C-alpha positions in Angstrom: 64.4 2.9 -48.6 65.5 4.0 -51.1 62.2 5.5 -52.1 61.3 6.5 -48.7 65.0 8.1 -49.1 63.9 11.0 -52.3 61.0 11.3 -50.9 62.3 12.8 -47.9 65.1 14.5 -49.1 62.1 16.0 -51.0 60.5 17.5 -47.9 64.0 18.6 -47.4 64.2 21.0 -49.7 61.1 22.7 -48.4 61.9 22.8 -45.2 64.5 24.8 -45.4 62.0 28.3 -45.9 62.2 30.2 -42.8 59.3 32.1 -43.3 59.7 33.4 -40.4 56.6 33.3 -38.8 56.4 31.4 -35.4 54.7 27.6 -36.2 50.1 28.8 -36.6 49.6 25.4 -37.3 51.6 24.1 -35.4 49.6 20.0 -34.1 48.9 20.5 -31.2 48.4 24.7 -31.0 50.5 25.0 -28.2 50.4 28.4 -27.0 52.3 28.5 -24.1 52.4 26.0 -21.0 49.1 23.8 -23.0 51.1 20.5 -22.0 51.0 17.0 -24.3 54.2 17.6 -24.9 56.5 17.4 -21.5 59.2 15.2 -23.2 60.9 17.6 -25.6 64.0 18.2 -24.8 66.0 21.6 -24.4 63.1 23.9 -26.6 62.6 26.7 -24.7 59.6 29.0 -24.6 58.5 28.4 -28.2 57.7 24.3 -26.6 58.4 22.6 -31.1 56.9 20.9 -33.1 55.0 17.8 -31.3 54.7 16.4 -35.5 58.6 16.9 -35.6 58.6 15.2 -32.4 57.0 12.2 -33.5 58.6 12.2 -37.1 62.3 11.6 -35.1 61.0 9.0 -32.4 59.8 6.9 -36.3 63.0 7.8 -37.0 64.7 6.3 -34.2 62.4 3.1 -34.1 63.2 2.7 -38.2 66.8 2.9 -37.6 67.1 0.3 -34.6 64.7 -1.7 -36.5 66.4 -1.6 -39.3 70.0 -2.2 -37.5 67.8 -5.5 -35.9 66.7 -6.7 -39.5 70.3 -6.4 -40.5 71.5 -8.9 -37.9 68.6 -11.1 -38.0 67.4 -10.8 -42.0 65.1 -13.9 -41.5 62.6 -12.7 -38.7 59.5 -11.3 -41.5 58.1 -10.5 -38.2 60.6 -7.7 -37.9 60.6 -7.3 -41.9 57.2 -6.2 -41.8 57.6 -3.4 -38.8 60.4 -2.5 -41.0 57.4 -1.7 -43.9 54.9 -0.7 -41.8 57.6 2.6 -40.0 59.0 3.1 -43.9 55.5 3.4 -44.6 54.4 5.9 -42.2 57.3 7.9 -41.7 56.2 8.7 -45.1 53.2 9.7 -44.8 54.6 12.0 -41.5 57.2 13.1 -44.3 54.7 14.6 -46.4 52.9 16.6 -43.7 56.0 18.1 -42.5 56.6 19.2 -45.7 53.0 21.5 -46.0 54.7 22.9 -43.3 57.7 23.8 -44.3 57.3 27.2 -44.6 55.9 27.2 -41.1 58.6 25.7 -39.2 60.9 28.4 -36.9 64.8 27.7 -37.8 64.8 25.8 -34.8 62.4 22.9 -36.1 63.4 22.8 -39.6 66.9 22.2 -38.3 65.8 19.0 -36.5 63.8 18.3 -39.5 66.9 18.0 -41.1 68.7 16.2 -39.0 65.7 13.3 -38.2 66.1 13.1 -42.3 70.5 13.1 -42.5 69.2 10.0 -39.6 67.3 8.1 -41.8 69.0 8.8 -45.2 71.8 6.4 -43.3 69.8 3.5 -42.4 72.3 0.5 -43.8 75.1 2.1 -44.1 
């Protein structure tokens, strides 16, 4: 867990760069109404970054499973799930860190918020 926190913290340092670009390399190639992220909350016409949405969803899942694991620390299946999610989050954070220069200000703020949630696990 601690290693993931450091990895994600490094990605946060990269996400502060606001290159002013309109997220030209978004995973879905969102050009407005192409539609994969219909549940992106209150994001406006820009649509938001689907990779950040997936990262934040994974963070929330890890937060939930980590809380369950604290209640039942002998549950080996849950331990495996938490380990797998941690590995997945590490890869997602690495991928997002590479995209950070293309983030909009809103995307960078959302990514940092999810990283903060991640660092709070186990507190």
